N, C-alpha and C positions, 0 to 999 in steps of 0.2 A: 613423421607425422603425416597422416592421410589428409588430403585436402579435397574440397569440392568447390564448385562455382554455383552461386545463386543469383537470380535476377531480382533486383529491388528497384523501386522508383527512386528517381534522383532526390525527391523530397525526403524519403526515408534515409538515404545515404547521408544527406545533409544533417538530419537529426542525429544519426549515429556519430557523425564527425563531431557534432557539438557535445556529445556525451562522453567523449574521450576524457579520461582522467588526466592525461598528459598528451602533448602534441603528437608524439610518435607512437602512441598506443595502437596496437594492431586491432583490426576489426574483429578478429577472433576473440581477443581479450575483452573488447567492449561487449560483444554479443554474449560471451560466457558470463560476464559479470551481470548483465541485465537478466539473463535467464535464471541465474541463481537467485536474484532478487525477486523474481516472479513466483518462485516455488516456496510455499509456506512449509517450513520444516516442522512446525508444531501446529497442525490444523486444530480448529476449535472442536471441542467435544460436543456430543449431542446435548448434554446438559447446558453448556455455554450457549449453544445456538438457541435452545429453548428459552433461556433467560433473556437473550437479546430480543427474540420475538415478543416475549411478554413486555419488555421495556418499550419496544416500538408501539405496541398496542396501547400501553399507558400514555405515551406521548400523544398518540392520535386522539385519545379520550380526554386530553388536557390535564392528565394527572402529573403535573410537573410543579417544581418549586423554583422560585427565582433565587438568584445568588444571595440577595439580602435575606430572604426567608431562611435559607440554609445556614448562613452566618449567625443569624439570630438563634436558631435552634441549637447550634453548636457552641454558642457563647463566644463567637469570634467577632472582633471589632472590625 
């Protein structure tokens, strides 16, 4: 395995230590797991992004329903 050295702040190292899945987990494993979590394997489509933008506009305009209104509309008690 090829290795490298990086410089990180002590506070970052402490957070990485706290993120270990088990006490002896290597830093390589911790960082690999975190980077995998950061990459979205299924990015949103243009249509989904457009729908989200429209929904946010509706929220800003006050076009929202309370939980009780939705329950009433759907006939849920």
